[in-house]
All heavy atoms as an XYZ file, in Angstrom:
973
protein
N      75.996     23.032     51.022
C      74.607     23.035     51.445
C      73.760     22.316     50.254
O      73.439     22.932     49.283
C      74.181     24.481     51.576
C      72.725     24.680     51.682
S      72.133     26.378     51.862
C      72.025     26.874     50.254
N      73.589     21.059     50.429
C      72.676     20.461     49.452
C      71.319     20.963     49.524
O      70.771     21.163     50.581
C      72.786     18.931     49.837
C      73.852     18.725     50.882
C      74.037     20.225     51.423
N      70.591     21.067     48.318
C      69.352     21.730     48.349
C      68.271     20.602     48.164
O      68.411     19.810     47.313
C      69.181     22.749     47.264
C      70.149     23.950     47.511
C      67.762     23.214     47.081
C      70.216     25.045     46.326
N      67.290     20.636     49.084
C      66.087     19.739     48.990
C      65.130     20.249     48.064
O      64.472     19.573     47.268
C      65.569     19.643     50.487
C      64.308     18.766     50.489
C      64.496     17.260     50.168
C      63.647     18.935     51.961
N      64.820     21.461     48.061
C      63.864     22.164     47.178
C      63.904     23.627     47.199
O      64.332     24.207     48.157
N      63.204     24.187     46.092
C      63.066     25.618     46.073
C      61.587     25.924     45.799
O      60.972     25.298     44.917
C      63.940     26.234     44.901
C      65.354     25.880     45.136
C      63.614     27.729     44.775
C      66.230     26.310     44.028
N      61.042     26.816     46.592
C      59.609     27.176     46.366
C      59.547     28.740     46.154
O      60.163     29.421     46.898
N      58.572     29.061     45.252
C      58.247     30.435     45.131
C      56.693     30.696     45.063
O      55.997     29.777     44.800
C      58.921     31.027     43.755
C      60.386     30.920     43.754
C      58.362     30.304     42.559
N      56.324     31.885     45.494
C      54.936     32.058     45.498
C      54.828     33.685     45.178
O      55.601     34.460     45.629
C      54.247     31.868     46.796
C      52.720     31.892     46.587
O      52.159     31.044     45.802
O      51.988     32.813     47.144
N      53.849     34.059     44.360
C      53.612     35.477     44.152
C      52.026     35.590     44.450
O      51.197     34.781     44.116
C      53.886     35.950     42.648
C      53.642     37.485     42.556
C      53.109     35.138     41.603
C      54.260     38.048     41.385
N      51.799     36.602     45.247
C      50.391     36.959     45.635
C      49.933     38.268     45.132
O      50.672     39.315     45.332
C      50.316     36.925     47.134
C      48.971     37.336     47.784
C      47.887     36.389     47.507
C      49.108     37.509     49.335
N      48.772     38.351     44.571
C      48.229     39.570     44.035
C      47.330     40.083     45.129
O      46.334     39.305     45.538
C      47.326     39.326     42.773
C      46.915     40.601     42.052
N      45.802     40.720     41.612
C      47.629     41.801     41.854
C      45.610     41.925     40.974
N      46.815     42.546     41.239
N      47.647     41.190     45.870
C      46.928     41.592     47.103
C      45.461     41.736     46.862
O      44.750     41.528     47.794
C      47.579     42.805     47.598
C      48.917     42.684     48.254
C      49.622     43.885     48.676
C      48.736     41.683     49.585
N      44.900     42.295     45.700
C      43.595     42.463     45.557
C      42.767     41.042     45.816
O      41.667     41.026     46.305
C      43.295     42.897     44.207
C      44.439     43.793     43.928
C      45.628     42.966     44.613
N      43.414     39.965     45.518
C      42.785     38.683     45.690
C      42.644     38.424     47.173
O      41.706     37.843     47.726
C      43.722     37.550     45.089
C      43.200     36.125     45.298
C      44.158     35.184     44.589
N      43.822     33.820     45.115
C      44.816     32.948     45.398
N      46.075     33.231     45.257
N      44.472     31.742     45.817
N      43.654     38.809     47.975
C      43.672     38.510     49.347
C      42.618     39.604     50.041
O      41.896     39.177     50.971
C      45.087     38.854     50.067
C      45.111     38.682     51.613
C      44.602     37.326     52.086
C      46.484     38.957     52.105
N      42.682     40.731     49.483
C      41.653     41.738     50.099
C      40.219     41.250     49.850
O      39.389     41.333     50.744
C      41.896     43.090     49.362
C      43.212     43.699     49.900
C      40.694     44.085     49.683
C      43.586     44.929     49.031
N      39.944     40.635     48.717
C      38.679     40.027     48.411
C      38.346     38.990     49.428
O      37.142     38.796     49.945
C      38.569     39.507     47.001
O      37.399     38.970     46.649
N      39.184     38.054     49.648
C      38.981     36.998     50.551
C      38.845     37.528     51.964
O      37.903     37.080     52.673
C      40.308     36.121     50.643
C      40.323     34.894     51.672
C      39.218     33.914     51.305
C      41.645     34.218     51.658
N      39.554     38.451     52.443
C      39.297     39.032     53.792
C      38.065     39.741     53.910
O      37.391     39.748     54.891
C      40.566     40.041     54.204
C      41.833     39.296     54.108
C      42.981     40.509     54.508
C      41.935     38.356     55.172
N      37.556     40.459     52.859
C      36.237     40.993     52.978
C      35.096     40.070     53.171
O      34.143     40.317     53.718
C      36.073     41.907     51.725
O      35.836     41.199     50.530
N      35.287     38.854     52.537
C      34.253     37.777     52.714
C      34.366     37.039     53.938
O      33.311     36.717     54.634
C      34.489     36.770     51.653
C      34.021     37.318     50.207
C      33.860     36.218     49.108
N      34.963     35.310     49.212
C      36.155     35.488     48.441
N      36.309     36.559     47.678
N      37.000     34.450     48.532
N      35.575     36.802     54.444
C      35.786     35.895     55.582
C      36.159     36.646     56.925
O      36.117     36.125     57.980
C      36.864     34.975     55.379
C      36.590     34.053     54.120
C      36.265     32.595     54.452
N      35.783     31.937     53.266
C      36.302     30.891     52.785
N      37.522     30.440     53.235
N      35.831     30.309     51.678
N      36.776     37.914     56.763
C      37.267     38.674     57.892
C      38.758     38.288     58.271
O      39.130     37.100     58.118
N      39.513     39.342     58.591
C      40.975     39.152     58.829
C      41.271     38.275     60.055
O      42.150     37.519     60.045
C      41.621     40.433     58.891
O      41.096     41.190     60.039
N      40.300     38.375     61.070
C      40.630     37.585     62.255
C      40.438     36.174     61.979
O      41.218     35.310     62.490
C      39.745     38.066     63.343
C      39.998     37.484     64.634
C      41.260     37.958     65.399
O      41.635     39.161     65.176
O      41.963     37.097     65.989
N      39.450     35.717     61.297
C      39.192     34.368     60.926
C      40.302     33.803     60.086
O      40.743     32.631     60.366
C      37.808     34.218     60.367
N      40.704     34.544     59.055
C      41.775     34.181     58.259
C      43.117     33.950     59.058
O      43.750     32.973     58.909
C      41.933     35.129     57.050
C      42.969     34.676     56.139
C      42.728     33.814     55.188
C      44.252     35.285     56.184
C      43.725     33.385     54.160
C      45.262     35.064     55.211
C      44.981     34.049     54.238
N      43.397     34.890     59.811
C      44.566     34.952     60.706
C      44.614     33.677     61.512
O      45.684     33.002     61.719
C      44.760     36.218     61.421
N      43.471     33.446     62.182
C      43.283     32.266     63.090
C      43.645     30.922     62.336
O      44.219     29.986     62.981
C      41.993     32.230     63.792
O      41.822     33.435     64.558
C      41.850     31.147     64.757
N      43.193     30.970     61.105
C      43.307     29.733     60.360
C      44.748     29.437     59.858
O      45.199     28.320     59.842
C      42.411     29.734     59.064
C      42.547     28.611     58.265
C      41.412     28.698     57.096
N      41.710     27.621     56.117
C      41.984     27.841     54.878
N      42.004     28.949     54.323
N      42.265     26.854     54.176
N      45.515     30.493     59.511
C      46.829     30.277     58.886
C      48.108     30.619     59.718
O      49.190     30.116     59.511
C      47.035     30.997     57.470
C      47.139     32.580     57.746
C      45.947     30.690     56.485
C      47.720     33.236     56.626
N      47.858     31.430     60.814
C      49.089     31.867     61.605
C      49.444     30.880     62.677
O      48.545     30.415     63.324
C      48.725     33.211     62.094
C      48.536     34.370     61.045
C      48.306     35.667     61.822
C      49.743     34.512     60.158
N      50.718     30.847     63.014
C      51.206     30.007     64.019
C      50.857     30.920     65.359
O      50.478     32.078     65.235
C      52.699     29.819     64.068
O      53.333     31.106     64.157
N      50.948     30.368     66.530
C      50.645     31.120     67.727
C      51.465     32.312     67.890
O      50.939     33.320     68.301
C      50.763     30.161     68.952
O      52.045     29.633     69.113
N      52.758     32.223     67.656
C      53.698     33.366     67.550
C      53.187     34.442     66.740
O      53.148     35.719     67.021
C      55.072     32.943     67.333
C      56.119     34.177     67.457
C      57.439     33.604     67.025
O      57.819     32.473     67.116
N      58.360     34.589     66.754
N      52.898     34.105     65.448
C      52.445     35.124     64.412
C      51.180     35.675     64.795
O      50.877     36.826     64.600
C      52.281     34.334     63.037
C      53.589     33.960     62.527
C      53.410     33.040     61.247
O      52.490     32.104     61.272
O      54.219     33.078     60.310
N      50.306     34.808     65.353
C      48.873     35.322     65.763
C      49.020     36.414     66.902
O      48.367     37.365     66.900
C      48.014     34.103     66.301
C      46.510     34.554     66.473
C      45.894     35.140     65.236
C      45.819     33.324     66.901
N      49.934     36.220     67.835
C      50.182     37.286     68.839
C      50.727     38.506     68.186
O      50.158     39.697     68.555
C      51.172     36.735     69.850
C      50.683     35.754     70.717
C      51.587     35.454     71.974
N      52.891     34.899     71.523
C      53.090     33.594     71.330
N      52.113     32.796     71.610
N      54.326     33.263     71.044
N      51.545     38.427     67.219
C      52.089     39.657     66.502
C      50.917     40.286     65.746
O      50.813     41.475     65.736
C      53.195     39.244     65.499
O      54.237     38.799     66.182
N      50.049     39.540     65.075
C      48.947     39.979     64.339
C      47.972     40.713     65.306
O      47.530     41.944     65.057
C      48.140     38.823     63.700
C      46.870     39.165     63.040
C      46.878     39.868     61.845
C      45.638     38.966     63.653
C      45.636     40.280     61.355
C      44.414     39.288     63.262
C      44.359     40.064     61.922
N      47.689     40.206     66.437
C      46.715     40.910     67.419
C      47.364     42.127     67.986
O      46.584     43.120     68.142
C      46.466     39.885     68.492
C      45.492     38.753     68.107
C      45.527     37.568     68.992
O      46.403     37.337     69.882
N      44.441     36.859     68.911
N      48.720     42.223     68.165
C      49.349     43.396     68.562
C      49.265     44.453     67.464
O      48.957     45.569     67.765
C      50.767     43.135     68.849
O      51.495     44.276     69.222
N      49.431     44.016     66.221
C      49.367     44.929     65.081
C      47.948     45.499     65.026
O      47.869     46.713     64.821
C      49.655     44.228     63.808
C      49.578     45.021     62.503
C      50.567     46.081     62.335
C      49.624     44.081     61.299
N      46.964     44.689     65.151
C      45.487     45.245     65.116
C      45.184     46.203     66.193
O      44.386     47.125     66.029
C      44.516     44.173     65.021
O      44.681     43.352     66.152
C      44.729     43.351     63.768
N      45.851     45.934     67.396
C      45.576     46.755     68.502
C      46.309     48.119     68.419
O      45.747     49.210     68.786
C      45.953     46.154     69.841
C      45.026     45.009     70.145
C      45.687     44.093     71.212
O      46.704     44.524     71.811
O      45.088     43.089     71.570
N      47.435     48.078     67.729
C      48.361     49.355     67.671
C      47.837     50.340     66.787
O      48.007     51.468     66.926
C      49.788     48.824     67.280
C      50.575     48.432     68.313
C      51.845     47.984     67.777
O      52.159     47.743     66.587
N      52.867     47.712     68.833
N      47.304     49.907     65.620
C      47.118     50.837     64.551
C      45.666     51.252     64.282
O      45.395     51.859     63.300
C      47.718     50.279     63.191
C      49.189     50.018     63.318
N      50.063     51.088     63.208
C      49.862     48.994     63.557
C      51.304     50.690     63.360
N      51.221     49.400     63.557
N      44.747     50.892     65.159
C      43.491     51.467     65.149
C      42.862     51.408     63.773
O      42.766     50.403     63.060
N      42.131     52.447     63.346
C      41.411     52.455     62.085
C      42.317     52.487     60.918
O      41.835     52.100     59.877
C      40.525     53.752     62.006
C      39.368     53.770     63.077
C      38.466     52.666     62.944
O      38.059     52.429     61.762
O      38.139     52.012     63.946
N      43.412     53.049     60.955
C      44.347     53.087     59.853
C      45.274     51.792     59.741
O      46.516     51.919     59.692
C      45.278     54.350     59.972
C      46.136     54.563     58.756
O      45.698     54.179     57.585
O      47.270     54.971     58.828
N      44.575     50.662     59.707
C      45.455     49.396     59.806
C      45.175     48.460     58.755
O      45.985     47.599     58.552
C      45.123     48.665     61.149
C      43.594     48.258     61.282
C      43.237     47.700     62.637
C      41.809     47.502     62.682
N      41.380     47.189     63.963
N      44.336     48.743     57.813
C      43.920     47.832     56.847
C      45.048     47.473     55.922
O      45.257     46.271     55.656
C      42.735     48.391     55.919
O      41.668     48.659     56.787
C      42.327     47.368     54.971
N      45.754     48.437     55.469
C      47.003     48.083     54.612
C      47.997     47.299     55.311
O      48.537     46.387     54.765
C      47.488     49.430     53.969
C      48.644     49.146     52.996
C      49.221     50.498     52.415
O      48.497     51.420     52.371
O      50.381     50.416     52.051
N      48.298     47.630     56.553
C      49.381     46.848     57.314
C      48.905     45.445     57.597
O      49.733     44.505     57.634
C      49.596     47.590     58.638
C      50.294     48.917     58.429
C      50.741     49.583     59.683
N      51.879     48.882     60.167
C      52.945     49.516     60.500
N      52.949     50.795     60.440
N      54.040     48.868     60.817
N      47.605     45.239     57.893
C      47.089     43.996     58.126
C      47.166     43.083     56.949
O      47.633     41.914     56.958
C      45.633     44.016     58.706
C      45.594     44.548     60.163
C      44.899     42.666     58.574
C      44.312     44.850     60.764
N      46.725     43.678     55.837
C      46.835     42.864     54.510
C      48.251     42.561     54.151
O      48.537     41.464     53.753
C      46.060     43.774     53.293
C      46.314     43.121     51.965
C      44.644     43.863     53.627
N      49.057     43.399     54.296
C      50.448     43.162     54.022
C      50.998     42.094     54.975
O      51.784     41.217     54.592
C      51.408     44.413     54.034
C      52.806     44.085     53.517
C      53.507     45.325     52.928
N      52.717     46.217     52.187
C      52.527     46.162     50.825
N      53.115     45.168     50.119
N      51.990     47.023     50.167
N      50.773     42.257     56.173
C      51.221     41.260     57.194
C      50.684     39.872     56.915
O      51.547     38.885     56.884
C      50.639     41.593     58.634
C      51.163     40.735     59.699
C      52.330     40.938     60.458
C      50.415     39.668     60.007
C      52.651     40.194     61.482
C      50.769     38.769     61.029
C      52.006     39.024     61.825
N      49.399     39.739     56.592
C      48.877     38.397     56.285
C      49.404     37.919     54.923
O      49.579     36.693     54.814
C      47.350     38.505     56.279
C      46.667     38.751     57.680
C      45.216     38.916     57.515
C      47.006     37.562     58.643
N      49.451     38.794     53.969
C      49.889     38.510     52.583
C      51.257     37.864     52.561
O      51.580     36.935     51.914
N      52.185     38.542     53.327
C      53.658     38.020     53.400
C      53.681     36.677     53.927
O      54.241     35.727     53.521
C      54.369     39.081     54.184
C      55.812     38.365     54.647
C      54.779     40.264     53.409
N      52.925     36.475     55.090
C      52.914     35.209     55.639
C      52.377     34.016     54.841
O      52.729     32.945     54.683
C      52.236     35.287     57.039
C      53.343     35.745     58.007
C      52.843     36.736     59.006
N      53.990     37.282     59.810
C      54.569     38.303     59.402
N      54.223     39.009     58.289
N      55.683     38.891     60.056
N      51.211     34.427     54.149
C      50.595     33.454     53.249
C      51.512     33.086     52.094
O      51.755     31.863     51.824
C      49.297     34.006     52.605
C      48.477     33.043     51.911
C      48.631     31.780     51.801
C      47.168     33.378     51.287
N      47.633     31.266     50.873
C      46.756     32.139     50.656
C      46.593     34.573     51.038
C      45.586     32.115     49.881
C      45.383     34.477     50.287
C      44.913     33.311     49.724
N      52.182     34.138     51.518
C      53.119     33.851     50.276
C      54.295     32.982     50.852
O      54.648     32.064     50.117
C      53.463     35.096     49.657
N      54.792     33.289     52.017
C      55.977     32.619     52.559
C      55.561     31.181     52.859
O      56.330     30.256     52.472
C      56.528     33.258     53.820
C      57.488     32.300     54.666
C      57.230     34.508     53.551
N      54.416     30.897     53.314
C      53.966     29.514     53.657
C      53.713     28.714     52.443
O      54.107     27.589     52.320
C      52.829     29.613     54.591
C      53.153     30.075     56.004
C      52.055     30.259     56.923
C      52.410     30.958     58.255
N      51.819     30.348     59.362
N      53.089     29.466     51.461
C      52.971     28.716     50.192
C      54.318     28.354     49.506
O      54.536     27.253     48.921
C      52.158     29.559     49.178
C      50.674     29.718     49.495
C      49.816     28.386     49.194
O      50.512     27.621     48.286
O      48.794     28.340     49.738
N      55.161     29.226     49.568
C      56.602     28.993     48.960
C      57.296     27.831     49.762
O      57.917     26.941     49.112
C      57.513     30.191     48.982
N      57.117     27.790     51.009
C      57.649     26.729     51.913
C      57.171     25.461     51.618
O      57.879     24.342     51.476
C      57.515     27.139     53.387
N      55.768     25.359     51.393
C      55.260     24.068     50.958
C      55.794     23.547     49.725
O      56.034     22.365     49.622
C      53.619     24.194     50.754
C      52.959     24.558     52.086
C      51.751     25.350     51.998
C      53.267     24.118     53.278
C      51.052     25.594     53.225
C      52.559     24.416     54.420
C      51.413     25.133     54.405
O      50.755     25.418     55.471
N      55.929     24.387     48.796
C      56.600     23.960     47.433
C      57.906     23.504     47.601
O      58.330     22.522     47.050
C      56.451     25.109     46.438
C      55.033     25.450     46.128
C      54.856     26.753     45.308
C      53.399     27.134     45.192
N      53.196     28.453     44.562
N      58.784     24.207     48.495
C      60.163     23.863     48.775
C      60.222     22.464     49.468
O      61.141     21.664     49.188
C      60.918     24.900     49.455
N      59.253     22.170     50.252
C      59.373     21.039     51.102
C      58.664     19.783     50.537
O      58.711     18.675     51.080
C      58.815     21.282     52.554
C      59.506     22.198     53.302
C      58.791     22.749     54.631
C      60.913     21.649     53.856
N      57.987     19.965     49.486
C      57.204     18.907     48.912
C      58.092     17.714     48.702
O      59.225     17.810     48.194
C      56.552     19.348     47.535
C      55.768     18.282     46.850
C      54.388     18.198     47.227
C      56.247     17.431     45.862
C      53.655     17.183     46.729
C      55.500     16.528     45.251
C      54.121     16.310     45.642
O      53.333     15.412     45.115
N      57.580     16.468     48.990
C      56.189     16.010     49.301
C      55.852     16.027     50.794
O      54.695     15.869     51.177
C      56.201     14.606     48.912
C      57.592     14.064     49.080
C      58.501     15.273     48.895
N      56.766     16.564     51.631
C      56.338     16.826     53.034
C      55.461     18.011     53.022
O      55.654     19.017     52.373
C      57.647     17.179     53.912
O      58.576     16.087     53.800
C      57.262     17.380     55.297
N      54.348     17.846     53.825
C      53.313     18.920     53.928
C      53.138     19.390     55.337
O      52.185     18.874     56.041
C      52.047     18.440     53.404
C      52.081     18.200     51.866
C      52.389     19.518     51.201
N      51.433     19.700     50.010
C      51.657     20.740     49.247
N      52.617     21.748     49.505
N      50.884     20.928     48.221
N      53.870     20.374     55.823
C      53.557     20.845     57.193
C      52.278     21.643     57.148
O      51.814     22.071     56.101
C      54.724     21.834     57.462
C      55.138     22.221     56.171
C      54.962     21.070     55.163
N      51.722     21.735     58.258
C      50.434     22.613     58.432
C      50.833     24.006     58.252
O      51.829     24.513     58.526
C      49.530     22.304     59.657
O      50.298     22.736     60.708
C      49.329     20.665     59.757
N      49.722     24.852     58.108
C      49.935     26.341     58.020
C      50.585     26.811     59.413
O      51.453     27.632     59.350
C      48.611     27.029     57.965
C      47.902     27.048     56.654
C      46.760     26.253     56.311
C      48.176     27.767     55.542
N      46.449     26.602     55.048
C      47.276     27.449     54.502
C      49.073     28.869     55.312
C      47.287     28.070     53.297
C      49.128     29.371     54.003
C      48.152     28.989     53.034
N      50.170     26.191     60.444
C      50.540     26.744     61.799
C      51.951     26.159     62.243
O      52.432     26.581     63.190
C      49.488     26.317     62.864
C      48.099     27.111     62.535
C      47.082     26.769     63.610
C      45.903     27.540     63.189
N      44.985     27.522     64.348
N      52.459     25.156     61.503
C      53.883     24.692     61.821
C      54.884     25.506     61.299
O      56.094     25.427     61.673
C      53.902     23.232     61.282
C      53.077     22.239     62.045
C      53.119     20.840     61.512
O      53.304     20.709     60.290
O      53.121     19.909     62.315
N      54.552     26.387     60.443
C      55.537     27.348     59.897
C      55.371     28.680     60.433
O      54.256     29.325     60.328
C      55.374     27.426     58.250
C      55.674     26.009     57.713
C      56.349     28.412     57.656
C      55.365     25.934     56.203
N      56.409     29.255     60.988
C      56.410     30.544     61.560
C      57.471     31.444     60.842
O      58.650     31.111     60.749
C      56.742     30.518     63.063
O      55.798     29.758     63.782
C      56.798     31.976     63.709
N      57.005     32.604     60.339
C      57.858     33.447     59.640
C      58.080     34.667     60.543
O      57.219     35.300     61.114
C      57.331     34.076     58.379
C      57.969     35.142     57.675
C      59.132     34.845     57.036
C      57.410     36.512     57.712
C      59.801     35.987     56.438
C      58.108     37.445     57.190
C      59.374     37.253     56.518
O      60.056     38.254     55.806
N      59.397     35.061     60.773
C      59.784     36.217     61.584
C      60.390     37.135     60.516
O      61.443     36.746     59.909
C      60.679     35.850     62.673
O      60.103     35.008     63.527
N      59.932     38.337     60.408
C      60.516     39.283     59.401
C      61.733     39.914     59.903
O      62.173     39.761     61.050
C      59.460     40.357     59.109
O      58.979     41.082     60.202
N      62.463     40.694     59.057
C      63.666     41.366     59.361
C      63.424     42.217     60.600
O      62.423     43.120     60.741
C      64.045     42.332     58.143
C      65.252     43.120     58.372
C      66.577     42.181     58.419
C      65.381     44.142     57.257
N      64.365     42.153     61.542
C      64.313     42.895     62.692
C      65.147     44.097     62.630
O      66.462     43.966     62.564
C      64.787     42.009     63.904
C      64.536     42.798     65.261
O      64.856     43.962     65.379
N      64.160     42.039     66.251
N      64.606     45.351     62.420
C      65.337     46.501     62.296
C      66.222     46.854     63.518
O      67.183     47.581     63.292
N      65.818     46.442     64.618
C      66.610     46.749     65.944
C      67.865     45.968     66.002
O      68.976     46.456     66.093
C      65.713     46.641     67.084
C      66.536     46.935     68.316
C      64.534     47.603     67.068
N      67.687     44.644     65.813
C      68.762     43.691     66.022
C      69.509     43.449     64.701
O      70.652     42.868     64.716
C      68.363     42.450     66.606
O      67.570     41.731     65.765
C      67.573     42.615     67.912
N      68.971     43.652     63.606
C      69.428     43.324     62.279
C      69.288     41.897     61.869
O      69.992     41.364     60.957
N      68.453     41.092     62.699
C      68.342     39.699     62.379
C      67.581     39.530     61.103
O      66.655     40.162     60.805
C      67.577     39.071     63.573
N      68.126     38.538     60.329
C      67.451     38.194     59.003
C      66.054     37.614     59.190
O      65.934     36.976     60.221
C      68.454     37.219     58.293
C      69.647     37.863     57.757
C      70.554     36.870     57.239
C      69.934     35.944     56.129
N      70.847     35.008     55.433
N      65.261     37.736     58.161
C      63.962     36.905     58.198
C      64.166     35.519     58.479
O      65.168     34.975     57.794
C      63.280     37.236     56.915
C      64.011     38.465     56.378
C      65.348     38.527     56.928
N      63.436     34.800     59.159
C      63.714     33.409     59.503
C      62.364     32.582     59.400
O      61.234     33.220     59.399
C      64.164     33.231     60.897
O      63.243     33.626     61.736
C      65.569     33.833     61.104
N      62.547     31.320     59.078
C      61.556     30.267     59.111
C      62.072     29.166     59.951
O      62.788     29.349     60.896
C      61.305     29.705     57.655
C      60.429     30.553     56.743
C      60.379     29.877     55.351
C      58.936     30.651     57.163
N      61.623     27.977     59.741
C      62.161     26.829     60.446
C      63.632     26.629     60.079
O      64.179     27.046     59.217
C      61.265     25.604     60.046
C      59.797     25.790     60.196
S      58.677     24.754     59.292
C      59.437     23.168     59.200
N      64.202     25.755     60.908
C      65.666     25.374     60.760
C      65.745     24.750     59.306
O      64.910     24.028     58.802
C      66.017     24.328     61.766
C      67.516     24.027     61.732
O      68.352     25.003     61.469
O      67.824     22.917     61.957
N      66.823     25.127     58.665
C      67.262     24.625     57.269
C      66.257     25.253     56.125
O      66.338     24.672     55.032
C      67.146     23.059     57.172
C      68.001     22.360     58.131
C      69.355     22.465     57.743
C      70.300     21.530     58.600
N      71.661     21.485     58.261
N      65.544     26.311     56.490
C      64.731     26.937     55.407
C      65.294     28.424     55.387
O      65.353     29.097     56.373
C      63.235     26.971     55.772
C      62.497     25.583     55.699
C      61.088     25.890     56.099
C      62.668     24.990     54.343
N      65.574     28.829     54.120
C      65.975     30.183     53.923
C      64.939     31.017     53.162
O      64.388     30.383     52.107
C      67.332     30.254     53.155
C      68.264     29.441     53.844
N      69.172     29.718     54.700
C      68.732     28.057     53.686
C      70.073     28.963     55.138
N      69.690     27.803     54.475
N      64.721     32.211     53.552
C      63.492     32.799     52.969
C      63.942     34.278     52.473
O      64.738     34.886     53.033
C      62.319     32.962     53.891
C      62.694     33.782     55.158
C      61.062     33.521     53.218
N      63.204     34.679     51.346
C      63.437     35.970     50.813
C      62.030     36.455     50.433
O      61.343     35.655     49.759
C      64.373     36.021     49.607
O      64.452     37.396     49.120
N      61.697     37.725     50.852
C      60.373     38.270     50.430
C      60.555     39.684     49.979
O      61.462     40.350     50.350
C      59.445     38.393     51.679
C      58.139     39.086     51.395
C      59.302     37.042     52.427
N      59.710     39.941     48.974
C      59.667     41.214     48.388
C      58.292     41.664     48.041
O      57.404     40.826     47.759
C      60.497     41.262     47.017
O      60.583     42.564     46.466
N      57.989     42.919     48.273
C      56.563     43.395     47.978
C      56.740     44.762     47.322
O      57.565     45.571     47.673
C      55.669     43.457     49.194
C      56.324     43.817     50.533
N      56.432     45.114     50.858
C      56.772     43.047     51.542
C      57.021     45.169     52.023
N      57.208     43.886     52.389
N      55.882     44.966     46.292
C      55.859     46.111     45.547
C      54.400     46.315     45.062
O      53.836     45.484     44.310
C      56.841     46.191     44.465
C      56.881     47.463     43.698
O      56.627     48.535     44.263
O      57.273     47.470     42.571
N      53.776     47.526     45.499
C      52.484     47.734     44.924
C      51.492     46.617     45.308
O      51.299     46.263     46.411
N      50.744     46.007     44.319
C      49.777     44.962     44.553
C      50.438     43.632     44.605
O      49.627     42.613     44.696
C      48.833     45.145     43.484
C      47.777     46.314     43.573
O      47.815     46.868     44.727
O      47.016     46.510     42.710
N      51.665     43.449     44.697
C      52.261     42.156     44.678
C      53.146     41.807     45.841
O      53.954     42.617     46.261
C      53.019     41.845     43.374
C      51.997     41.814     42.237
C      51.852     42.988     41.536
C      51.421     40.737     41.703
C      50.964     43.074     40.440
C      50.583     40.644     40.766
C      50.340     41.918     39.949
O      49.443     41.924     38.956
N      53.160     40.557     46.273
C      54.083     40.096     47.241
C      54.712     38.745     46.614
O      54.080     37.829     46.183
C      53.463     39.730     48.653
C      52.875     40.958     49.286
C      54.408     39.026     49.623
C      52.125     40.726     50.380
N      56.077     38.814     46.725
C      56.773     37.666     46.097
C      57.693     36.945     47.251
O      58.258     37.710     48.034
C      57.804     38.097     45.091
C      58.786     37.004     44.518
C      58.320     36.050     43.616
C      60.036     36.828     45.193
C      59.165     35.115     43.172
C      60.889     35.876     44.657
C      60.402     35.003     43.746
O      61.261     33.988     43.267
N      57.519     35.619     47.393
C      58.400     34.944     48.358
C      59.126     33.808     47.709
O      58.491     33.090     46.893
C      57.344     34.431     49.516
N      60.333     33.588     48.237
C      61.115     32.500     47.812
C      61.685     31.803     49.011
O      62.265     32.379     49.897
C      62.227     32.926     46.936
C      63.161     31.868     46.469
C      64.158     32.289     45.547
O      64.257     33.290     44.993
N      65.145     31.248     45.157
N      61.648     30.413     48.999
C      62.162     29.646     50.094
C      63.002     28.518     49.523
O      62.660     27.869     48.523
C      60.976     28.945     50.982
C      61.664     28.031     51.907
C      60.163     30.037     51.665
N      64.195     28.456     50.132
C      65.174     27.417     49.748
C      65.184     26.398     50.993
O      65.570     26.873     52.075
C      66.457     27.919     49.348
C      66.402     28.816     48.096
C      67.553     26.730     49.179
C      67.674     29.523     47.702
N      65.023     25.140     50.789
C      65.108     24.190     51.806
C      66.393     23.312     51.671
O      66.564     22.721     50.549
C      63.878     23.294     51.707
N      67.150     23.368     52.730
C      68.419     22.460     52.732
C      68.020     21.146     53.141
O      67.166     20.858     53.938
C      69.259     23.038     53.870
C      70.060     24.203     53.537
C      71.095     24.569     54.726
O      71.931     23.736     54.906
O      70.885     25.704     55.221
N      68.716     20.188     52.429
C      68.501     18.814     52.936
C      69.410     18.496     54.141
O      70.479     19.203     54.311
C      68.768     17.707     51.776
O      70.211     17.909     51.361
N      69.052     17.444     54.916
C      69.909     17.198     56.111
C      70.998     16.337     55.906
O      71.110     15.651     54.893
C      68.821     16.634     57.236
O      68.258     15.490     56.756
C      67.985     17.667     57.737
């Protein structure tokens, strides 16, 4: 597996919370999420009612960090925010987190931080 690039990103959640308080989570989600991710986001906001802020911030934060790491791994190619779709670990099927073909992703979050790493295979 020849490697094209490796990208990492770390996000401090209070920075994202500040951004969301100024711009709103719906506007931010519409700007950065693919159509599939946006459907998941809308489902999340409908399911969790008032007790949703932490889940929404984590959902958006993970996707932002993953996309930033993917941009770094793919440089100088620059896909748009919406061209990258992240699917998290599926607890039911056991499917690994995924991105686009030839991209491998790992995400970790603890407290106020989200870390994402993407490895891009060359073709």
